[in-house]
N, C-alpha and C positions, 0 to 999 in steps of 0.2 A: 211273508212275501216282501214287505217293505225292506227288511234287513237284507234279503237276498238281492234285491235290486240295488241297494247301496253297495254291497260287496262287488257286484258286477260292474257298476259304474266306476268304482275305485280302481278295479283291475284295468279297465280300459284306459283310465286316465294315466295310470302308471306306465302302460305299454306305449302310449302315444306321445309322451313328453320326454325331451332330451335335456335342454338347458333352461327352459322356461320355468319360472317360479310358480309352481302350481299349488303352493300351500293354501292360497286363498280359495282356489277352486275346490280343493279337497274339503276345506272347511264348510263351503256351501253345500257340498254333496252330503257330507256326513253330519253336519251340524243340525240337520233336520231331526236327528235322533234326540237332540237336546231341547227341542221345542216343547211348548206346553202340551201336555197330554201324553208325552213320551213316557214309557215305563221307567220307574225308578226302582224296580225290583232288583234283587241281587244279580250281579253280572252273569249273563248267559254266554254260551260258547260263541255265538255269532258276534256279540258285542265285544268280547275279548279279542277275537280275531280281527274285527273291524278296527278296534282301537290300536292294536299293534300294527296293523297294516298302515294305518294313517301315520303312526309314529315313525315307522320305517320310511314311509314316503317323504315325510317332512325332513327327516335326518339326511337321507340320501340325496334328496333334491338340493338342500342347502349346501351339502358338501360338494356336489357336482358343480353347482353354480359358483361356489366360492373358488374352486380350483380351476374350473374350465373357462377361465377368462385371462386377459393379459395381466401378468404378475400374480396370478393365482398361486403358483408355486414359488416363483422367483421372489415375490414380495412377502412371503411368509417363512420366516426363519425356521419354524417348526417342521415344515415339510419341504423346504427348498432342497432340490436334488443336488448333492455335492458332486464335485469332479470325481470320477472313478478313483479308488484308492491307488491303483497302479500308476495313475498319472499325477495324483495329488502329491506324491513324494518328489516329483520333478518340478512342481510349481515354483518353488523358490529359485531353482536353477534357471528356469525359463525367464522368470522375472529379472534375475540378475543379468540375463543376456538381452534385456530390453524388450522382452516379449510378453509383458504383463497384459497388454490389450488382447493379444491372441488368446491367452488363458481366460481372461474375463469374457471375451466373446464366446468362446467354446462353452464355458460354464453356463452362460445365459441361454445358449441355444438348446442345451440339454433340457432346461426347464420350459422353454417355449414349446418344445416337442410334446412334453407331457400335457401342457395346458391345452393344446389343440386336440389331443387324442381323448382326454377324459370325458368330454361331454357325450361321447357316443355310447357310453355304457349304461345309460338310464334304463334301456329296455331290458337288459339282463337283470338288473335289480327288480324291475317290475315282474319278470317271470318268477324270480325267487319268492317274491311276496305272494303272488297268486297261488303258488304251490305250498305255502305255509300251512301246516296242519294245526289243529287245536292243541296237540301235544307240543308242537314247536312254540305256539303262542304262549302257553302256560309256562314253558321252560324259560322263555324270554322275560315274561312278566315277573316271574319270581326268581330270576337268575341274577348273575353278577352285573355290575354297572355297565359292562360292555357285552352283555349276552346277545343283543341284537346284532352287534358288529361281528361277533363270533359266528352267529348264524349265517351271515353273509359270507364270511371267510370260508365256512365249511361248504356252503351250497353253491357259491358263485365264483370263487377265486379262479378256478381253471377256465371257466367260460369268459371271465373278464380278461384274463391274460390272453386267451386266444383271440379276443376281439381287439384288444388294445395293441398287441404286438405288431400286426400288419399296419395299423394306423400310425404307430410310432415310426415304422420303417418309412412310410410316406412322408411324415412330417419331419423326420430327421434330415431327409433329403431336401425338403422344401425350405426349412429354416436354417440349413447350412451346418448341421452338426457334423455330418460325414465330411464335408469339405473342410471344416475347421480341424478335424482330427487328422485328415490326410495332409493338411498343410503342416501341422506340427510334426507328423511322422516323417514327412519329406525333409523338413528343415532340420530336424533334430533327431533323425533316425539313429545315429551312433550313440547319442546321449540316452535315448530310450532303451537301446539294446544294453548299454552298460548298466542301466538300472534294472535290467531283467524284465522290461515291459514287453509283453507279447501282444499279438493282435487282440483287441477287446471287442466283444459283441456289444456295441453301444446300444443297439436297439433293445436287446434283452435287459441291459442294465437300466435304461430309462424306463422300460415297462415295469420292472420290479420296483424301482423307486417310486414311480407314479402310483402304483397300487398301494404301496406302503403308506404314502401320504394320503391317499384317498381313504383308506380304512382308519387311519389316525383321525382324520377330520370327521368321519362318520361317528366314531366313538365319542368325540367331543360333543357332537350334536345330540347323540343319545343321552349322554350324561346331563345335558341341559334339560332335556324333556323329563328325565327321571327326577332330577334334583330341584328344578326350578318351576314352581307352579305357573309362573308367568309365561313360560315357554309352551305351556299346553294351550294352544290357541283355539281349540274348539271344545265343545261340551264332551265329546266322546273321549278325547284325551284326558280331560279333567276327571271324568268318571272312572276310566280304566286305571290311570296311574294314581288318582286320588284314593282309590280303593286299597292301594298298597301302603297307605300312610306315608307317601313320599311327596 
């Protein structure tokens, strides 16, 4: 019964948090399993699922918190959203025409749109975690270094895209992405046409790039938990991942 209560509490925590760092809260909820008197028998199914759920919660929360803030994408070269390839080939020409600031502002607003949209996907990750089966948990525990990230890609990519895309549509308008693009298209329309640049779905582009950066960051957090014992911040993480000799 104790373990069932723990799993329910964890699920509610995942569903209710967006950008807050709830790693400490999860540790308090699940850490009770490591208190004196807790069973140290071989890992049971509930313990495996509980440990994996916490690992996924820690990884996804840190990734969302890291990216869903000012300069979360822009300040991280590993996930910074580049100018769309169709426009990147014109960048040198635009700079030669004295429009470097226009290009830089446009580039920045692409990333600002992603930073403002990403915090809204926490609930989707929570749903995926709640639906994780024991088979999923064992496959993740014994799988590749990014097995949990691949689980999220498989179970949540479509839902995340559907959630993020309309948010990006709103934020691209608010932070000026569309305005910047229209300004370039208006001022340099002939140059764009000469380069074969057609209308670009900037919202789709930003959404795809935002998701790619999000999954990259989740994979990095997953690797930390798997490889670094110090990243296992509660007893259940130590017990589950320590059982794998990692």
